[in-house]
Residue frames relative to the residue before (quaternion, step in Angstrom):
aa qw qx qy qz dx dy dz
M 1.0000 0.0000 0.0000 0.0000 0.00 0.00 0.00
R 0.4312 -0.6852 0.5093 0.2918 3.62 -0.82 0.92
R 0.3661 -0.7266 0.5367 0.2235 3.54 -1.08 0.76
A 0.3648 -0.7101 0.5413 0.2642 3.65 -0.90 0.81
H 0.3120 -0.7496 0.5634 0.1531 3.43 -0.85 1.05
R 0.2190 -0.7984 0.5577 0.0588 3.60 -0.53 1.36
T 0.1238 -0.7558 0.6318 0.1193 3.52 -1.04 0.75
R 0.2663 -0.7888 0.5449 0.0994 3.41 -0.72 1.34
R 0.0295 -0.7619 0.6453 0.0477 3.59 -0.99 0.78
A 0.6320 -0.5457 0.3845 0.3937 3.68 -1.18 0.59
H 0.8353 0.1340 0.0106 0.5332 3.62 0.65 -0.97
H 0.0599 0.7614 -0.6400 0.0839 3.58 -0.89 1.04
R 0.4393 -0.6415 0.5562 0.2935 3.49 -1.15 0.74
A 0.6204 -0.5826 0.3598 0.3824 3.62 -1.09 0.66
G 0.6420 0.5349 -0.3511 0.4225 3.62 0.93 -0.69
T 0.6323 0.5357 -0.3112 0.4651 3.54 1.01 -0.92
R 0.6841 0.4980 -0.3234 0.4235 3.63 0.88 -0.83
R 0.6018 0.5343 -0.3447 0.4831 3.55 1.18 -0.75
L 0.6603 0.5275 -0.3245 0.4249 3.59 0.77 -0.82
A 0.6563 0.5421 -0.2704 0.4498 3.50 1.07 -1.03
L 0.6545 0.5145 -0.3048 0.4627 3.61 1.06 -0.76
V 0.6197 0.5301 -0.3340 0.4726 3.60 1.16 -0.80
L 0.6875 0.4955 -0.2826 0.4494 3.52 0.82 -0.96
A 0.6503 0.4949 -0.3299 0.4726 3.65 1.02 -0.71
G 0.6402 0.5108 -0.3391 0.4628 3.56 0.98 -0.60
A 0.6335 0.4943 -0.3484 0.4826 3.64 0.97 -0.66
A 0.6681 0.4923 -0.3451 0.4384 3.59 0.93 -0.66
V 0.6138 0.5358 -0.3557 0.4578 3.58 1.03 -0.64
A 0.6838 0.4876 -0.3094 0.4461 3.57 0.92 -0.92
A 0.5780 0.5508 -0.3632 0.4802 3.58 1.09 -0.75
G 0.6760 0.5086 -0.3255 0.4223 3.65 0.80 -0.92
C 0.6247 0.5137 -0.3453 0.4761 3.65 1.01 -0.89
A 0.6463 0.5232 -0.3500 0.4314 3.67 0.84 -0.90
A 0.6618 0.5183 -0.3318 0.4281 3.59 0.94 -0.82
G 0.5631 0.6208 -0.3577 0.4118 3.63 1.16 -0.58
G 0.2621 -0.7683 0.5283 0.2487 3.51 0.95 -0.86
S 0.0937 -0.7808 0.6123 0.0811 3.50 -1.42 0.10
G 0.0046 0.8018 -0.5962 0.0398 3.59 -1.13 0.43
S 0.7115 -0.3777 0.3232 0.4966 3.57 -1.24 -0.55
G 0.7070 0.3222 -0.2618 0.5725 3.55 0.25 1.27
G 0.7519 -0.3479 0.2810 0.4843 3.54 -1.25 -0.23
G 0.5378 -0.6125 0.4883 0.3118 3.56 -1.28 0.71
L 0.2567 -0.7641 0.5746 0.1417 3.63 -1.00 0.62
G 0.2371 -0.8085 0.5261 0.1157 3.51 -0.79 1.00
V 0.4120 -0.6928 0.5340 0.2550 3.64 -1.21 0.35
R 0.1215 -0.7222 0.6693 0.1255 3.55 -1.15 0.72
D 0.1933 -0.7810 0.5857 0.0981 3.55 -0.63 1.06
R 0.1315 -0.8019 0.5812 0.0435 3.67 -0.51 1.28
T 0.6003 0.5710 -0.4077 0.3839 3.62 1.04 0.15
T 0.5627 0.5811 -0.4023 0.4288 3.60 1.19 -0.10
A 0.5222 -0.6583 0.4469 0.3071 3.70 -0.89 0.76
P 0.5307 -0.6434 0.4200 0.3578 3.65 -0.90 0.66
T 0.6355 -0.5730 0.3779 0.3537 3.54 -1.16 0.49
A 0.7245 0.3367 -0.1907 0.5705 3.52 1.15 -0.82
P 0.3991 -0.7645 0.4503 0.2311 3.55 -0.57 1.03
T 0.0331 -0.8068 0.5899 -0.0062 3.59 -0.82 0.85
A 0.6311 -0.5340 0.3559 0.4358 3.59 -1.14 0.34
A 0.7506 0.4061 -0.2528 0.4559 3.62 1.01 -0.59
A 0.3948 0.7542 -0.4619 0.2487 3.64 1.25 0.10
A 0.4152 -0.6885 0.5486 0.2294 3.51 -1.09 0.98
P 0.5665 -0.5793 0.4546 0.3699 3.52 -1.20 0.56
A 0.5668 -0.6041 0.4476 0.3369 3.52 -1.23 0.70
T 0.0374 -0.7611 0.6467 0.0316 3.64 -1.14 0.69
E 0.6915 -0.4334 0.3284 0.4756 3.49 -1.31 -0.11
T 0.6138 -0.5196 0.4147 0.4257 3.58 -1.27 0.19
A 0.6891 -0.5153 0.3276 0.3902 3.45 -1.26 0.38
A 0.6562 0.5251 -0.3115 0.4435 3.50 1.07 -0.85
A 0.6516 0.5321 -0.2903 0.4561 3.65 1.24 -0.56
V 0.7525 0.3572 -0.1769 0.5243 3.58 1.20 -0.50
P 0.3904 -0.7388 0.5040 0.2185 3.63 -0.33 1.33
T 0.5083 -0.6505 0.4926 0.2755 3.60 -1.01 0.95
A 0.4012 -0.7494 0.4782 0.2208 3.60 -0.77 1.15
H 0.5496 -0.5783 0.4768 0.3691 3.62 -1.12 0.47
G 0.7521 0.3420 -0.2814 0.4881 3.44 -1.02 0.89
T 0.4095 0.6752 -0.4571 0.4091 3.60 1.33 0.07
L 0.3032 -0.7328 0.5740 0.2038 3.62 -1.03 0.69
L 0.1272 -0.7439 0.6484 0.1002 3.51 -1.20 0.65
V 0.0572 -0.7991 0.5980 -0.0236 3.51 -0.86 1.09
A 0.4332 -0.6630 0.5684 0.2229 3.53 -1.32 0.68
D 0.2916 -0.7778 0.5407 0.1324 3.52 -0.63 1.19
F 0.1383 -0.8457 0.5071 0.0921 3.65 0.32 1.22
G 0.6745 0.4983 -0.3239 0.4379 3.51 1.14 -0.27
G 0.7430 0.3138 -0.1662 0.5673 3.53 1.43 -0.07
S 0.5799 -0.5781 0.4517 0.3542 3.56 -1.01 -0.86
T 0.6231 0.5542 -0.3078 0.4581 3.54 1.18 0.41
V 0.2476 -0.6397 0.6700 0.2838 3.47 -1.45 -0.05
T 0.2148 -0.7782 0.5811 0.1033 3.67 -1.04 0.85
F 0.3157 -0.6831 0.6270 0.2013 3.48 -1.18 0.95
V 0.0709 -0.8086 0.5840 0.0010 3.53 -0.89 0.93
D 0.3190 -0.6972 0.6123 0.1929 3.54 -0.81 1.02
P 0.4298 -0.7491 0.4320 0.2597 3.63 -0.67 1.12
A 0.6465 0.4803 -0.3232 0.4969 3.60 1.30 -0.11
R 0.8291 0.3114 -0.1241 0.4474 3.57 0.93 -1.03
G 0.5386 -0.5951 0.4222 0.4215 3.52 1.15 -0.63
P 0.8240 -0.2613 0.1381 0.4834 3.62 -1.24 -0.26
V 0.1042 -0.7890 0.6047 0.0300 3.67 -1.15 0.78
G 0.8134 -0.1521 0.0596 0.5584 3.54 1.23 -0.05
S 0.1203 -0.8009 0.5775 0.1034 3.61 -1.20 0.19
V 0.2277 -0.7526 0.6077 0.1118 3.51 -1.27 0.41
E 0.4363 -0.6900 0.5227 0.2455 3.50 -0.96 1.00
V 0.0447 -0.8327 0.5518 -0.0126 3.65 -0.85 1.05
G 0.6895 -0.4379 0.3313 0.4722 3.57 0.99 -0.67
T 0.7058 -0.5017 0.2968 0.4025 3.58 -1.09 0.40
A 0.8882 -0.0286 0.0008 0.4585 3.53 -1.09 0.94
P 0.0173 0.8066 -0.5905 0.0200 3.66 0.47 1.03
Y 0.2562 -0.7831 0.5636 0.0588 3.50 -1.03 0.96
G 0.8370 0.0768 0.0296 0.5410 3.67 0.06 -1.30
L 0.1597 -0.7564 0.6257 0.1046 3.50 -1.30 0.50
A 0.0796 -0.7426 0.6618 0.0644 3.57 -1.27 0.61
L 0.1821 -0.7817 0.5926 0.0680 3.65 -0.91 0.93
G 0.2706 -0.7670 0.5733 0.0992 3.44 -0.96 1.15
A 0.6479 -0.5412 0.3849 0.3730 3.58 -1.20 0.54
D 0.6470 0.5248 -0.2974 0.4664 3.58 1.27 -0.56
G 0.5744 -0.6143 0.3654 0.3989 3.59 1.31 0.00
R 0.5548 0.5770 -0.4477 0.3986 3.55 1.17 0.06
A 0.2406 -0.7418 0.6115 0.1340 3.54 -1.18 0.72
W 0.2198 -0.7477 0.6203 0.0889 3.54 -1.07 1.02
V 0.0905 -0.8327 0.5460 -0.0178 3.58 -0.60 1.19
A 0.3026 -0.7547 0.5563 0.1713 3.62 -0.75 1.10
T 0.0310 -0.7906 0.6106 -0.0342 3.61 -0.47 1.13
A 0.6354 -0.4829 0.4215 0.4306 3.56 -1.39 -0.06
E 0.7263 0.4528 -0.2445 0.4558 3.58 1.06 -0.47
G 0.7641 -0.2628 0.2238 0.5450 3.54 1.12 -0.46
V 0.6011 -0.5756 0.4127 0.3702 3.61 -1.26 -0.01
A 0.1848 -0.8081 0.5488 0.1080 3.57 -0.34 1.08
V 0.2117 -0.7520 0.6115 0.1256 3.57 -1.20 0.66
V 0.0927 -0.7997 0.5922 -0.0344 3.48 -0.89 1.17
D 0.2637 -0.7148 0.6111 0.2146 3.65 -0.90 0.89
T 0.2682 -0.8158 0.4936 0.1376 3.62 -0.26 1.26
A 0.5530 0.5982 -0.4125 0.4077 3.68 1.13 -0.26
T 0.7815 0.2757 -0.1212 0.5464 3.57 1.04 -0.95
R 0.3414 -0.7171 0.5154 0.3217 3.65 1.20 -0.25
T 0.4693 0.6725 -0.4587 0.3421 3.55 0.56 1.14
G 0.4197 -0.7299 0.4885 0.2290 3.40 -0.92 0.86
L 0.2250 -0.8368 0.4906 0.0917 3.68 -0.70 0.95
G 0.7287 -0.3673 0.2636 0.5144 3.50 1.28 0.12
R 0.2725 -0.7653 0.5591 0.1656 3.49 -1.34 0.11
I 0.3467 -0.7585 0.5306 0.1517 3.56 -0.92 0.92
P 0.3162 -0.7691 0.5072 0.2265 3.66 -0.41 1.09
Y 0.4873 -0.6341 0.5013 0.3304 3.60 -1.12 0.55
R 0.4657 -0.6410 0.5222 0.3156 3.58 -1.23 0.52
T 0.6701 0.5256 -0.2765 0.4452 3.57 1.23 -0.69
G 0.3480 -0.7349 0.5271 0.2469 3.55 -0.89 0.74
T 0.0888 -0.8479 0.5221 0.0254 3.53 -0.75 0.94
G 0.6000 -0.5661 0.3400 0.4516 3.51 1.38 0.32
P 0.7575 -0.3747 0.2410 0.4772 3.63 -1.22 -0.28
V 0.5421 -0.6161 0.4615 0.3368 3.49 -1.18 0.73
T 0.0675 0.7993 -0.5939 0.0615 3.52 -0.78 1.13
T 0.3835 -0.6740 0.5659 0.2799 3.57 -1.27 -0.18
G 0.6300 0.5723 -0.4121 0.3252 3.55 -1.46 0.06
E 0.7935 -0.3859 0.1933 0.4290 3.52 -1.29 0.16
Y 0.8061 0.3162 -0.1429 0.4794 3.50 0.82 -0.97
R 0.2914 0.7854 -0.5093 0.1970 3.68 1.17 0.40
G 0.4439 -0.6652 0.5077 0.3205 3.53 -1.11 0.35
G 0.5295 0.5979 -0.4792 0.3641 3.50 -1.34 0.32
G 0.8099 -0.3595 0.2334 0.4004 3.49 -1.50 -0.11
M 0.1026 -0.7855 0.6069 0.0645 3.50 -1.05 0.75
G 0.8041 0.1238 -0.0382 0.5803 3.60 0.04 -1.28
I 0.0406 -0.7898 0.6088 -0.0623 3.65 -0.99 0.76
A 0.1561 0.7724 -0.6094 0.0877 3.56 -1.05 0.87
L 0.3829 -0.7096 0.5570 0.1993 3.54 -1.30 0.59
A 0.5289 -0.5929 0.5069 0.3345 3.55 -1.18 0.66
P 0.6304 -0.5656 0.3585 0.3927 3.64 -0.97 0.58
D 0.7101 0.3879 -0.2937 0.5089 3.71 1.04 -0.60
G 0.5320 -0.6953 0.3794 0.2994 3.66 1.11 0.14
R 0.5212 0.6845 -0.3875 0.3312 3.48 1.29 0.10
R 0.7692 0.1939 -0.1373 0.5932 3.54 1.17 -0.56
L 0.2715 -0.7161 0.6342 0.1065 3.40 -1.39 0.75
Y 0.0725 -0.7972 0.5969 0.0544 3.59 -0.86 0.71
V 0.0245 -0.7995 0.5981 -0.0504 3.61 -0.77 1.19
G 0.3339 -0.7267 0.5795 0.1566 3.49 -1.03 0.94
V 0.1508 -0.8013 0.5780 0.0341 3.59 -0.42 1.29
N 0.2741 -0.7441 0.5936 0.1373 3.57 -0.91 1.02
V 0.1327 -0.7886 0.5996 0.0326 3.45 -0.92 1.07
P 0.3569 -0.7908 0.4285 0.2524 3.66 0.01 1.20
G 0.8207 0.1783 -0.1765 0.5134 3.48 -0.82 1.12
G 0.7832 0.2885 -0.1846 0.5189 3.62 1.17 0.15
A 0.7017 -0.4189 0.3394 0.4658 3.56 -1.28 -0.11
G 0.4732 -0.6570 0.5057 0.2980 3.63 -1.24 0.56
V 0.2836 -0.7186 0.6077 0.1840 3.51 -1.37 0.27
L 0.2778 -0.6980 0.6368 0.1736 3.56 -1.25 0.64
E 0.1259 -0.8000 0.5850 0.0428 3.54 -0.50 1.22
V 0.2483 -0.7645 0.5848 0.1089 3.60 -0.98 1.06
V 0.0898 -0.8171 0.5694 -0.0033 3.58 -0.66 1.05
D 0.3657 -0.6905 0.5999 0.1721 3.53 -1.01 1.03
T 0.3372 -0.8050 0.4584 0.1680 3.55 -0.36 1.28
A 0.6176 0.5706 -0.3305 0.4286 3.44 1.20 -0.53
T 0.7672 0.3160 -0.1563 0.5358 3.58 1.02 -0.97
R 0.2850 -0.7958 0.4621 0.2681 3.57 1.38 -0.33
T 0.4819 0.6182 -0.4417 0.4364 3.51 0.86 0.99
V 0.4636 -0.6283 0.5490 0.2983 3.56 -1.30 0.61
T 0.1949 -0.8335 0.5144 0.0512 3.55 -0.74 1.18
A 0.8017 0.0010 0.0123 0.5976 3.45 1.23 -0.44
T 0.1593 -0.7713 0.6031 0.1263 3.65 -1.32 0.30
V 0.1094 -0.7926 0.5995 0.0183 3.56 -0.98 0.82
P 0.4138 -0.7038 0.5126 0.2658 3.60 -0.81 0.93
V 0.0145 0.7907 -0.6120 0.0072 3.59 -0.89 0.89
G 0.7596 -0.4412 0.2396 0.4135 3.56 -1.27 -0.25
R 0.6735 -0.5195 0.3225 0.4153 3.68 -1.05 0.21
R 0.8531 0.0059 -0.1036 0.5114 3.50 -1.00 1.02
P 0.0244 -0.8453 0.5338 0.0043 3.61 0.32 1.17
F 0.2838 -0.8133 0.5005 0.0868 3.43 0.08 1.60
D 0.8247 0.0996 0.0246 0.5562 3.60 0.76 -1.02
V 0.0552 -0.7513 0.6540 0.0693 3.49 -1.33 0.53
D 0.0335 -0.7983 0.6005 -0.0325 3.54 -0.89 1.07
V 0.2500 -0.7477 0.5956 0.1543 3.60 -1.12 0.46
A 0.5140 -0.6297 0.4836 0.3247 3.60 -1.18 0.69
A 0.7127 -0.5142 0.3263 0.3480 3.50 -1.15 0.62
D 0.7330 0.4050 -0.1782 0.5167 3.42 1.20 -0.88
G 0.4965 -0.7048 0.3664 0.3500 3.59 1.39 -0.09
R 0.5280 0.6996 -0.3808 0.2946 3.49 1.26 -0.18
E 0.7856 0.1983 -0.0931 0.5786 3.62 1.20 -0.44
V 0.1912 -0.7580 0.6152 0.1019 3.63 -1.11 0.66
Y 0.1677 -0.8028 0.5695 0.0551 3.61 -0.96 0.90
A 0.1220 -0.7794 0.6144 0.0140 3.47 -0.72 1.19
T 0.2482 -0.7539 0.5962 0.1206 3.69 -0.70 1.15
G 0.1731 -0.7729 0.6085 0.0491 3.49 -0.74 1.25
H 0.3486 -0.7791 0.4948 0.1635 3.51 -0.34 1.35
D 0.7948 0.3275 -0.1900 0.4743 3.55 0.67 -0.99
S 0.6779 0.4584 -0.2883 0.4972 3.71 1.28 0.06
Y 0.4078 -0.7475 0.4524 0.2649 3.58 1.30 0.17
D 0.6970 0.4900 -0.3111 0.4211 3.54 0.81 0.76
V 0.3032 -0.6604 0.6414 0.2462 3.57 -1.37 -0.09
T 0.2092 -0.7586 0.6025 0.1333 3.54 -0.83 1.10
A 0.1861 -0.7749 0.5917 0.1219 3.67 -0.78 0.97
V 0.0495 -0.7972 0.6017 0.0099 3.53 -0.63 0.99
R 0.4104 -0.6902 0.5405 0.2511 3.56 -1.03 0.95
A 0.4962 -0.6859 0.4455 0.2913 3.59 -0.86 0.83
D 0.7126 0.4720 -0.2513 0.4541 3.56 1.03 -0.83
T 0.8060 0.2550 -0.1448 0.5141 3.59 0.71 -0.96
L 0.3176 -0.7583 0.4760 0.3122 3.66 1.30 -0.44
A 0.2835 0.7412 -0.5315 0.2964 3.52 1.20 0.58
A 0.1702 -0.8217 0.5408 0.0586 3.70 -0.87 0.98
R 0.1013 -0.7588 0.6421 0.0415 3.52 -1.25 0.65
R 0.3265 -0.7338 0.5706 0.1715 3.51 -0.98 0.99
L 0.0700 -0.7869 0.6130 -0.0097 3.55 -0.76 1.08
V 0.3196 -0.7816 0.5102 0.1634 3.50 -0.47 1.21
V 0.0040 -0.7673 0.6412 -0.0139 3.65 -0.92 0.96
A 0.3341 0.7469 -0.5005 0.2827 3.59 -0.06 1.32
P 0.0989 -0.8643 0.4916 0.0391 3.54 0.46 1.22
Y 0.6477 0.4353 -0.2895 0.5543 3.58 1.39 -0.31
G 0.5435 -0.5340 0.4335 0.4812 3.67 1.24 -0.35
E 0.5082 -0.6147 0.4992 0.3388 3.52 -1.33 0.38
R 0.0889 -0.8715 0.4819 -0.0204 3.54 -0.18 1.35
G 0.6136 -0.6053 0.3019 0.4074 3.46 1.40 0.27
P 0.7639 -0.4549 0.2450 0.3867 3.54 -1.29 0.36
G 0.7005 0.5121 -0.2724 0.4157 3.54 1.08 -0.53
S 0.5941 0.5964 -0.3678 0.3951 3.49 1.28 -0.21
W 0.4594 -0.6693 0.5171 0.2713 3.49 -1.32 0.60
L 0.6300 0.5951 -0.3434 0.3620 3.63 1.15 -0.49
K 0.3087 0.7796 -0.4584 0.2946 3.57 0.75 1.12
P 0.5163 -0.6126 0.4671 0.3741 3.61 -1.20 0.29
H 0.1991 -0.7877 0.5726 0.1099 3.61 -1.04 0.75
Y 0.7993 -0.0601 0.1130 0.5871 3.57 0.20 -1.28
A 0.1492 -0.7649 0.6228 0.0693 3.57 -1.35 0.58
V 0.1686 -0.7347 0.6360 0.1653 3.51 -1.46 0.18
V 0.3721 -0.7080 0.5444 0.2528 3.51 -1.07 0.41
R 0.3262 -0.7562 0.5264 0.2110 3.61 -0.53 1.11
P 0.4265 -0.7374 0.4566 0.2565 3.63 -0.68 1.09
S 0.6382 0.5907 -0.3531 0.3451 3.62 0.95 -0.65
D 0.8283 0.1101 -0.0162 0.5492 3.54 1.24 -0.72
G 0.5280 -0.6615 0.4048 0.3460 3.55 1.26 -0.01
R 0.5131 0.6381 -0.4493 0.3574 3.63 1.20 -0.02
L 0.4391 -0.6877 0.5246 0.2430 3.57 -1.21 0.59
L 0.2330 -0.7570 0.5991 0.1169 3.57 -1.01 0.89
L 0.0512 0.8021 -0.5940 0.0334 3.65 -0.66 1.03
P 0.2583 -0.7937 0.5346 0.1328 3.65 -0.48 1.08
F 0.0642 -0.7992 0.5972 0.0241 3.45 -1.12 0.76
E 0.8952 -0.1063 0.0387 0.4310 3.54 -0.74 1.15
G 0.5677 -0.6181 0.3810 0.3879 3.49 1.13 0.44
E 0.6100 0.5453 -0.3071 0.4860 3.56 1.41 0.41
K 0.8177 0.1448 -0.0067 0.5571 3.54 0.87 -0.94
L 0.0936 -0.7487 0.6461 0.1150 3.53 -1.06 0.67
A 0.2309 -0.7657 0.5895 0.1133 3.60 -0.48 1.32
V 0.1561 -0.7544 0.6366 0.0362 3.51 -0.97 1.21
L 0.0694 -0.8293 0.5545 0.0060 3.57 -0.29 1.09
D 0.2668 -0.7186 0.6304 0.1230 3.51 -0.99 1.06
P 0.2633 -0.8168 0.4783 0.1863 3.67 -0.19 1.12
A 0.5476 0.6161 -0.3902 0.4103 3.56 1.30 -0.35
T 0.8052 0.2571 -0.1034 0.5243 3.58 0.92 -0.97
G 0.4473 -0.6940 0.4576 0.3300 3.56 1.15 -0.42
R 0.4850 0.6618 -0.4224 0.3852 3.64 1.31 -0.01
V 0.1776 -0.7475 0.6383 0.0486 3.51 -1.12 1.06
S 0.0854 -0.7246 0.6822 0.0480 3.56 -1.00 1.04
V 0.2862 -0.7755 0.5494 0.1219 3.49 -1.22 0.63
E 0.0987 -0.7807 0.6146 0.0560 3.57 -0.92 0.94
P 0.5221 -0.6513 0.4365 0.3357 3.65 -1.02 0.70
M 0.1371 -0.7157 0.6777 0.0985 3.45 -1.40 0.62
T 0.4576 -0.7560 0.4478 0.1360 3.50 -1.42 0.49
A 0.5797 0.6647 -0.3523 0.3130 3.51 1.20 -0.55
D 0.2247 -0.8146 0.5134 0.1497 3.53 1.16 -0.52
I 0.6015 0.5310 -0.3460 0.4863 3.67 0.84 0.88
H 0.5679 -0.5664 0.4741 0.3631 3.54 -1.20 0.66
Q 0.1252 -0.8320 0.5397 0.0287 3.56 -0.68 1.18
H 0.1749 -0.7628 0.6172 0.0815 3.58 -1.22 0.69
G 0.8644 0.1731 -0.1050 0.4602 3.61 -0.58 -1.18
A 0.0604 -0.7749 0.6289 -0.0192 3.53 -1.23 0.75
A 0.0484 0.7653 -0.6404 0.0419 3.60 -1.16 0.72
L 0.3135 -0.7009 0.6010 0.2220 3.55 -1.41 0.29
A 0.3838 -0.6800 0.5881 0.2109 3.43 -1.20 0.85
P 0.6981 -0.4885 0.2991 0.4296 3.55 -1.15 0.49
D 0.7193 0.4763 -0.2210 0.4548 3.58 1.02 -0.76
G 0.5858 -0.6015 0.3375 0.4256 3.55 1.44 0.07
T 0.3910 0.6700 -0.5337 0.3366 3.61 1.23 0.22
L 0.2749 -0.7365 0.5930 0.1738 3.58 -1.07 0.71
L 0.1629 -0.7721 0.6127 0.0450 3.57 -0.87 0.96
V 0.0244 0.7969 -0.5997 0.0687 3.62 -0.78 1.02
V 0.3667 -0.7335 0.5496 0.1595 3.40 -0.96 1.16
G 0.2089 -0.7114 0.6579 0.1321 3.56 -1.02 0.99
A 0.3555 -0.8374 0.3850 0.1553 3.47 -0.26 1.43
A 0.3963 -0.7262 0.4785 0.2941 3.74 1.25 -0.26
E 0.1504 0.7617 -0.6117 0.1519 3.58 0.51 1.07
G 0.8411 0.1504 -0.1106 0.5077 3.62 -1.16 0.71
R 0.7996 -0.2959 0.2159 0.4758 3.53 -0.81 -1.05
D 0.3758 0.7484 -0.4583 0.2977 3.52 1.39 0.19
A 0.3854 -0.6796 0.5711 0.2518 3.64 -1.14 0.48
A 0.4419 -0.7082 0.4751 0.2783 3.57 -0.65 1.01
S 0.0039 0.8009 -0.5986 0.0156 3.52 -1.34 0.49
L 0.2656 -0.6989 0.6205 0.2366 3.52 -1.35 0.14
T 0.2574 -0.7744 0.5609 0.1396 3.39 -0.77 1.10
V 0.1647 -0.7818 0.5993 0.0497 3.62 -0.79 0.99
R 0.0089 -0.8405 0.5351 -0.0847 3.57 -0.14 1.31
S 0.3580 -0.7320 0.5439 0.2005 3.59 -0.74 1.11
P 0.6315 -0.5207 0.3888 0.4230 3.61 -1.21 0.43
G 0.6821 0.4618 -0.3200 0.4680 3.66 1.02 -0.44
G 0.6829 -0.5167 0.3082 0.4143 3.69 1.11 0.00
A 0.5703 0.6010 -0.4155 0.3755 3.57 1.07 -0.47
E 0.1312 -0.8160 0.5624 0.0248 3.56 -0.96 0.98
R 0.0217 -0.7320 0.6787 0.0552 3.41 -1.45 0.39
T 0.2262 -0.7971 0.5370 0.1585 3.57 -0.99 0.50
V 0.2729 -0.7423 0.5968 0.1355 3.52 -1.11 0.79
P 0.3679 -0.7396 0.5111 0.2376 3.67 -0.55 1.11
L 0.1027 -0.7617 0.6379 0.0486 3.56 -1.16 0.82
E 0.3821 -0.7141 0.5375 0.2347 3.55 -1.23 0.57
G 0.8384 0.1379 -0.1452 0.5070 3.53 -0.77 1.08
P 0.6700 -0.5137 0.3345 0.4187 3.63 -1.25 0.29
H 0.1017 -0.7637 0.6373 0.0141 3.50 -1.36 0.63
E 0.2852 -0.7993 0.5103 0.1390 3.58 -1.03 0.52
D 0.8352 -0.0082 0.0487 0.5478 3.68 0.46 -1.12
V 0.2572 -0.7709 0.5750 0.0944 3.51 -1.38 0.33
A 0.0182 -0.7590 0.6497 0.0385 3.60 -1.17 0.56
V 0.2653 -0.7640 0.5690 0.1492 3.64 -1.12 0.52
S 0.5669 -0.5992 0.4689 0.3159 3.52 -1.20 0.83
G 0.6553 -0.5572 0.3663 0.3548 3.54 -1.27 0.55
D 0.6899 0.4441 -0.2855 0.4953 3.62 1.18 -0.41
G 0.4855 -0.7156 0.3951 0.3100 3.51 1.27 0.01
R 0.5534 0.6604 -0.3554 0.3624 3.51 1.21 0.26
T 0.7921 0.2213 -0.1018 0.5597 3.59 1.24 -0.53
A 0.1858 -0.7649 0.6081 0.1030 3.53 -1.01 0.91
Y 0.1857 -0.7605 0.6148 0.0958 3.53 -1.10 0.76
V 0.1301 -0.8206 0.5559 -0.0256 3.55 -0.57 1.31
T 0.2747 -0.7926 0.5126 0.1832 3.67 -0.51 1.10
G 0.4026 -0.7165 0.5456 0.1639 3.49 -1.30 0.78
G 0.3991 0.7559 -0.4638 0.2326 3.59 1.24 0.09
F 0.0317 -0.8576 0.5079 0.0749 3.54 0.95 -1.02
T 0.4377 -0.7226 0.4686 0.2581 3.59 -0.90 0.88
R 0.7256 0.3733 -0.2351 0.5280 3.61 1.11 -0.49
E 0.7382 -0.4066 0.2765 0.4618 3.54 -1.31 -0.12
G 0.6694 0.5042 -0.3762 0.3952 3.67 -1.29 0.39
H 0.3988 0.7272 -0.4810 0.2844 3.66 1.20 0.09
W 0.1255 -0.7587 0.6312 0.1016 3.42 -1.38 0.22
D 0.5486 -0.6861 0.4047 0.2540 3.55 -1.14 0.61
G 0.6135 0.5355 -0.3439 0.4675 3.61 0.68 1.05
I 0.3889 -0.6585 0.6097 0.2082 3.38 -1.59 -0.05
T 0.2463 -0.7243 0.6181 0.1810 3.47 -1.06 0.71
V 0.2339 -0.7733 0.5816 0.0952 3.53 -0.84 1.18
V 0.1132 -0.8218 0.5585 0.0039 3.65 -0.55 1.18
D 0.3039 -0.6964 0.6277 0.1692 3.63 -0.84 1.07
L 0.3073 -0.8094 0.4677 0.1781 3.59 -0.28 1.11
R 0.6095 0.5414 -0.3527 0.4594 3.58 1.18 -0.48
S 0.8023 0.3310 -0.1337 0.4785 3.63 0.79 -1.13
G 0.4254 -0.7175 0.4625 0.3005 3.54 1.18 -0.60
T 0.4816 0.6542 -0.4358 0.3876 3.51 1.37 -0.06
T 0.1341 -0.7932 0.5920 0.0495 3.58 -1.26 0.70
R 0.0821 -0.7615 0.6423 0.0291 3.51 -1.33 0.50
R 0.3711 -0.7502 0.5080 0.2034 3.54 -1.11 0.56
L 0.1416 -0.8008 0.5817 0.0188 3.57 -0.97 0.88
P 0.4540 -0.6816 0.5027 0.2769 3.60 -0.86 0.80
A 0.1132 0.8343 -0.5295 0.1035 3.61 -0.79 0.74
G 0.8592 -0.1919 0.1231 0.4580 3.64 -0.38 1.02
E 0.5941 -0.5554 0.4633 0.3521 3.48 -1.35 -0.58
R 0.7974 -0.1650 0.0528 0.5780 3.60 -0.20 1.26
P 0.0337 0.8464 -0.5314 0.0131 3.60 0.70 0.99
L 0.1261 -0.8213 0.5551 0.0376 3.56 -0.74 1.00
G 0.7919 0.1918 -0.1202 0.5671 3.77 0.18 -1.14
I 0.0776 -0.8060 0.5864 -0.0229 3.57 -1.07 0.75
V 0.0417 0.7590 -0.6497 -0.0111 3.48 -1.20 0.71
V 0.3583 -0.6850 0.5821 0.2522 3.59 -1.23 0.46
L 0.3138 -0.7566 0.5422 0.1874 3.57 -0.88 0.91
Q 0.1934 -0.8177 0.5422 -0.0016 3.42 -0.64 1.37
């Protein structure tokens, strides 16, 4: 809720005082309406486009409130894993507004209707991206313990929409136990089913025809394939280095579904690309060249695979750009990174600096995929998941 700024004066006439109180009450009511409500906690709006009350040399010019200015196509939306908001980012200027969603938001899914679905530690938040308005939060059916923050917090991680937008799938981390795939009816905004999956479901993906859902279990070295109609589940082991236990770094993180054949591509350590055939469970391995611990992955419209080298230890971060034929080049990045999204025209990649481990920073690296040039952009608080609003 926006706070009404009161100006105190030593002397007021009684009529003026009564009028000021009426106007202040109207402003508070308007602020509550802008926050929105739904099946769960109400979500407020933070407008970062309005000039600060105290003038400074760096103050931006005042503009309309976020709700009055429709969000432009190509705006970035990031999950502020270090806070409780999602932030809207102009790819040229930086943050332009934010919306409260819940503790430690992780993954994002964007619907064709402009609604964004956000996996937080407390539930799935719904955001109208056109007006930058919170529409409520859907509580998980699965118990995950106290609401916490940080790399191992319970709650939603990977999240994806069915192609028709009617179902939402979110991987819920249960600290110390197996994860759960929760199925949400997007019309009623209720959880309709739960399916056990692997430990710490970093990523969730859906087949192009919507018939199967894939939850990548980071700590269980697997992908759980779930039929959308019956919810029958199959565990598919993905461990090109072998299943080395919870202390190993050589685990699956993020996956993408290759449109040409429906296979899942899972990068490992900048050394191996595991190609999983979900129909048979067979995994083939192709070489990679970055030689770095890898996290986020995305596909450009032409099938180019983008993979984030996350910069563990003394490694230098990078973005692998891999052609559909397997040729690779790497773009050096400064500092740790986590996830990646690509512009609609396939020319620009946006790599978040949030990072699930220590060393994160509050920004995005913008990569020109033709020239390999980069620039940094401020963005939210420990930005993790990212989508491009189209």
